[in-house]
Backbone bond lengths (Angstrom), bond angles and torsions (degrees), N, CA, C in turn:
res aa  C-N    CA-C-N  psi(-1)  N-CA   C-N-CA  omega(-1)  CA-C   N-CA-C  phi
1 X - - - 1.450 - - 1.531 108.64 -
2 X 1.313 117.03 126.36 1.463 122.37 -180.00 1.520 110.33 -72.52
3 X 1.354 114.75 140.24 1.467 121.35 -178.59 1.525 109.86 -102.87
4 X 1.324 115.50 131.63 1.460 121.77 178.35 1.525 108.58 -122.63
5 X 1.331 115.40 131.18 1.459 121.79 175.16 1.517 107.95 -104.45
6 X 1.328 116.15 126.26 1.465 122.40 175.76 1.527 106.96 -103.13
7 X 1.336 116.65 121.31 1.468 121.20 175.69 1.525 105.66 -112.36
8 X 1.328 115.01 99.64 1.473 122.53 -171.46 1.521 108.99 -150.72
9 X 1.332 117.44 128.07 1.461 120.76 -178.55 1.518 113.54 -85.76
10 X 1.317 119.09 -17.62 1.453 121.66 177.84 1.531 108.24 -83.00
11 X 1.317 116.20 109.35 1.459 121.28 -174.01 1.528 112.77 -61.26
12 X 1.313 117.49 -37.10 1.472 119.90 179.96 1.532 110.39 -64.52
13 X 1.323 116.80 -42.21 1.471 120.58 179.44 1.522 110.36 -67.34
14 X 1.338 116.84 -46.31 1.471 119.05 -177.60 1.527 111.34 -64.50
15 X 1.332 118.03 -38.42 1.463 120.24 178.60 1.525 111.27 -67.40
16 X 1.315 116.35 -41.85 1.459 120.90 178.48 1.529 110.91 -62.25
17 X 1.331 116.43 -46.11 1.464 120.63 177.12 1.524 111.42 -61.47
18 X 1.319 116.16 -44.87 1.467 120.35 -178.38 1.524 110.99 -60.46
19 X 1.314 117.54 -44.43 1.467 121.16 179.74 1.525 110.17 -62.57
20 X 1.317 116.23 -47.25 1.472 120.78 -178.99 1.525 110.93 -61.14
21 X 1.323 116.75 -43.66 1.467 120.68 -178.18 1.531 112.01 -70.58
22 X 1.318 117.20 -39.33 1.476 119.77 176.71 1.523 110.40 -63.02
23 X 1.328 116.19 -41.32 1.466 119.99 178.13 1.526 111.88 -64.80
24 X 1.325 116.59 -24.19 1.466 121.19 178.10 1.534 111.44 -86.98
25 X 1.336 116.64 -0.30 1.458 119.67 174.83 1.521 116.23 97.84
26 X 1.323 117.68 13.31 1.460 120.62 179.24 1.523 110.78 -97.23
27 X 1.329 115.70 151.46 1.459 121.22 169.01 1.517 106.08 -84.79
28 X 1.326 117.40 127.99 1.465 121.17 -172.34 1.523 110.93 -124.24
29 X 1.329 114.85 136.90 1.458 122.15 171.66 1.517 107.34 -128.65
30 X 1.336 115.53 149.79 1.458 121.08 -176.34 1.523 109.75 -125.87
31 X 1.339 115.15 136.34 1.461 122.24 173.95 1.530 107.36 -123.89
32 X 1.354 118.21 131.81 1.455 120.82 -174.74 1.527 115.93 -86.02
33 X 1.338 117.41 -5.25 1.467 119.55 -179.55 1.528 110.46 -153.83
34 X 1.316 116.14 172.23 1.466 121.71 -175.38 1.530 112.27 -61.86
35 X 1.317 117.80 -44.98 1.463 121.25 -177.34 1.526 112.04 -63.85
36 X 1.332 116.90 -47.67 1.463 118.33 179.98 1.533 110.81 -69.23
37 X 1.329 117.76 -29.33 1.457 120.74 174.61 1.517 111.57 -62.67
38 X 1.325 116.15 -45.18 1.470 120.69 177.14 1.525 110.99 -62.04
39 X 1.323 116.36 -47.38 1.470 120.69 -178.56 1.524 111.08 -61.34
40 X 1.319 116.50 -44.18 1.461 119.94 -178.39 1.527 110.95 -65.36
41 X 1.324 116.42 -43.34 1.468 120.30 -179.55 1.525 111.57 -63.59
42 X 1.312 117.10 -32.99 1.460 120.39 179.12 1.533 111.07 -74.13
43 X 1.323 117.63 -37.73 1.465 121.75 179.91 1.518 112.43 -73.63
44 X 1.316 116.48 -40.46 1.452 121.66 -174.77 1.534 108.50 -138.12
45 X 1.340 117.16 79.69 1.467 120.01 -174.44 1.531 112.92 -54.98
46 X 1.338 115.94 126.21 1.462 120.29 179.97 1.532 111.25 -85.66
47 X 1.316 115.34 170.05 1.456 121.59 174.63 1.527 111.27 -87.00
48 X 1.342 116.10 -20.76 1.460 122.71 -179.43 1.519 108.14 -156.73
49 X 1.340 115.99 146.24 1.464 120.84 177.89 1.520 108.93 -123.63
50 X 1.332 116.34 129.44 1.459 122.62 171.04 1.523 106.61 -99.12
51 X 1.329 117.00 119.48 1.465 122.27 -172.52 1.514 112.83 -120.11
52 X 1.318 116.12 124.02 1.454 120.31 167.59 1.526 105.98 -74.08
53 X 1.315 118.31 152.38 1.467 119.84 178.90 1.521 110.69 -84.96
54 X 1.324 117.66 -45.20 1.467 121.18 -179.76 1.519 109.30 -92.00
55 X 1.344 115.08 111.00 1.460 120.84 -176.29 1.522 111.23 -134.22
56 X 1.323 117.53 150.83 1.462 119.11 169.07 1.533 109.29 -65.59
57 X 1.302 117.34 149.00 1.470 124.13 176.84 1.528 112.43 64.17
58 X 1.338 117.26 31.71 1.455 120.98 178.26 1.510 111.04 136.21
59 X 1.337 116.54 -162.32 1.462 120.18 176.46 1.518 109.71 -143.87
60 X 1.313 115.77 165.60 1.456 121.25 -176.36 1.514 113.48 -60.35
61 X 1.331 117.21 -36.02 1.462 119.70 179.00 1.526 110.71 -64.17
62 X 1.321 115.94 -43.04 1.463 120.19 178.29 1.523 112.07 -64.20
63 X 1.323 116.15 -40.48 1.471 120.47 177.56 1.530 109.62 -61.21
64 X 1.330 116.84 -46.46 1.469 120.56 -179.53 1.530 111.03 -60.39
65 X 1.322 117.15 -45.00 1.471 120.72 179.98 1.525 111.27 -61.70
66 X 1.326 116.46 -45.51 1.469 120.23 -179.24 1.526 110.90 -63.72
67 X 1.312 116.86 -45.46 1.465 119.63 -177.85 1.524 111.93 -65.80
68 X 1.319 116.94 -35.16 1.462 119.88 177.46 1.528 110.51 -61.48
69 X 1.320 116.55 -34.58 1.464 119.27 -178.98 1.535 112.51 -86.30
70 X 1.323 118.31 -21.70 1.464 121.08 -174.94 1.524 115.33 -98.74
71 X 1.336 117.37 -33.35 1.460 119.43 -177.14 1.526 110.42 -80.99
72 X 1.323 115.19 141.26 1.463 119.86 -177.53 1.523 112.95 -74.66
73 X 1.314 117.46 -24.18 1.465 120.38 177.80 1.530 109.21 -117.67
74 X 1.312 116.06 147.89 1.471 120.72 179.10 1.524 109.23 -66.90
75 X 1.305 115.72 124.93 1.454 121.72 179.87 1.522 108.82 -113.61
76 X 1.330 118.40 120.05 1.457 119.23 178.61 1.527 111.36 -68.55
77 X 1.321 115.23 148.01 1.454 119.79 176.84 1.516 109.48 -136.23
78 X 1.325 113.80 149.81 1.457 122.82 179.31 1.522 107.24 -122.68
79 X 1.322 116.25 125.91 1.456 120.51 178.21 1.518 110.41 -87.53
80 X 1.338 115.15 140.01 1.462 124.05 175.21 1.525 105.90 -126.36
81 X 1.316 118.46 128.06 1.460 119.14 -179.79 1.521 112.36 -149.96
82 X 1.319 114.93 150.27 1.459 121.35 173.16 1.529 109.46 -98.33
83 X 1.307 117.25 -9.61 1.455 121.66 -177.29 1.519 111.67 -66.65
84 X 1.318 114.96 141.19 1.461 121.75 177.75 1.534 111.48 -104.43
85 X 1.343 116.99 10.02 1.465 120.09 -177.92 1.527 110.31 -59.18
86 X 1.312 116.74 136.41 1.464 119.18 179.13 1.540 110.70 -67.82
87 X 1.310 115.24 148.29 1.456 120.66 174.98 1.515 116.06 88.98
88 X 1.326 118.74 -4.72 1.465 119.92 -177.78 1.530 111.62 -66.51
89 X 1.325 116.95 -43.54 1.461 120.63 179.65 1.526 110.35 -60.85
90 X 1.337 117.15 -41.26 1.458 121.16 179.72 1.531 110.92 -66.30
91 X 1.329 116.42 -39.74 1.463 119.65 178.28 1.527 110.63 -65.09
92 X 1.329 116.35 -40.89 1.470 120.90 177.92 1.524 110.25 -61.37
93 X 1.321 115.50 -44.18 1.467 119.93 179.70 1.527 110.46 -63.27
94 X 1.321 116.29 -41.53 1.468 121.22 179.59 1.529 111.37 -62.36
95 X 1.323 116.59 -33.85 1.467 121.31 178.47 1.530 112.48 -78.32
96 X 1.326 116.71 -5.66 1.456 119.96 178.23 1.512 114.29 89.92
97 X 1.328 117.53 21.76 1.465 120.48 179.91 1.520 110.71 -59.83
98 X 1.322 115.46 143.39 1.457 120.71 175.73 1.520 110.13 -73.25
99 X 1.348 116.49 -31.31 1.461 120.33 -178.93 1.517 110.36 -161.90
100 X 1.319 115.43 165.35 1.457 123.08 -179.82 1.523 106.87 -140.97
101 X 1.332 117.14 120.58 1.459 122.07 179.54 1.514 110.13 -119.87
102 X 1.317 114.79 133.32 1.458 122.48 175.85 1.530 107.71 -90.23
103 X 1.332 117.14 130.85 1.466 121.09 175.63 1.523 108.53 -78.91
104 X 1.294 119.68 141.36 1.460 126.29 -6.34 1.533 110.13 -75.45
105 X 1.292 116.21 142.48 1.466 121.82 -178.15 1.520 108.88 -115.65
106 X 1.312 115.19 165.55 1.459 121.46 177.34 1.529 107.93 -81.56
107 X 1.319 117.50 117.13 1.457 122.15 -176.92 1.518 113.39 -60.13
108 X 1.321 116.48 -38.17 1.470 119.82 179.37 1.525 110.85 -67.63
109 X 1.330 116.41 -38.77 1.461 120.09 178.58 1.530 110.45 -66.33
110 X 1.321 116.97 -40.74 1.466 120.34 177.19 1.525 110.14 -62.29
111 X 1.316 117.54 -45.92 1.460 121.69 -179.66 1.528 111.41 -60.89
112 X 1.321 117.27 -42.51 1.464 121.15 178.09 1.535 110.81 -66.09
113 X 1.320 116.85 -39.55 1.457 120.40 178.03 1.524 110.54 -63.79
114 X 1.326 116.82 -42.51 1.469 120.86 177.35 1.526 110.03 -59.22
115 X 1.319 116.49 -46.10 1.468 120.48 179.70 1.522 110.87 -58.94
116 X 1.318 116.34 -46.17 1.458 120.61 -178.12 1.532 112.07 -67.20
117 X 1.322 116.99 -41.43 1.471 120.52 179.11 1.524 109.95 -63.25
118 X 1.324 117.24 -44.32 1.467 120.35 179.52 1.531 111.93 -66.05
119 X 1.336 116.55 -25.81 1.464 120.67 177.70 1.527 111.58 -84.88
120 X 1.338 116.51 -2.38 1.459 120.33 178.96 1.512 113.85 81.46
121 X 1.336 117.61 15.99 1.461 121.86 -179.66 1.527 110.52 -74.49
122 X 1.305 115.02 153.94 1.459 121.34 177.45 1.520 107.80 -119.59
123 X 1.333 116.62 122.71 1.454 121.69 -178.65 1.519 110.00 -115.96
124 X 1.319 115.79 165.66 1.457 119.02 178.71 1.523 110.44 -85.77
125 X 1.345 115.67 175.43 1.461 120.83 -176.32 1.523 112.82 -64.82
126 X 1.329 118.10 -25.68 1.458 119.48 178.23 1.523 110.48 -60.82
127 X 1.329 116.17 -30.10 1.458 120.35 177.68 1.522 111.16 -91.11
128 X 1.325 116.09 5.30 1.461 123.96 177.23 1.523 113.64 68.64
129 X 1.309 118.04 12.88 1.457 120.18 -177.87 1.521 109.05 -110.95
130 X 1.293 115.64 133.32 1.453 122.07 178.32 1.517 109.36 -104.41
131 X 1.294 116.27 158.38 1.470 120.52 177.12 1.520 108.71 -59.79
132 X 1.306 115.23 139.70 1.472 120.54 179.49 1.507 109.36 -83.60
């Protein structure tokens, strides 16, 4: 069973994602802030990380950078954000993100993207997925 870590401070979003992912057959863990996300990923490395960009105790970009340097295996991550700041998608791509979703996003599209990323598939930008 593939393990997914959700790092999201909005409890309603994280609970909704967790339920959807568990129903799809994934093992899911949730961290409410950047620090606990880092700690959890180090203790129990996931197969994929869903990262909000704006987080208490740090931000998703910082979490991704730290985990890339600390984890022994490359772990794909998908950014989720409500922010409309310009350049976020480009920064995510530069960090090697598997995908970037703007909130509100289509839950079915996110679930399909997660499935494809975990299967090692490579999609084009129209599907919001970048090469891993």
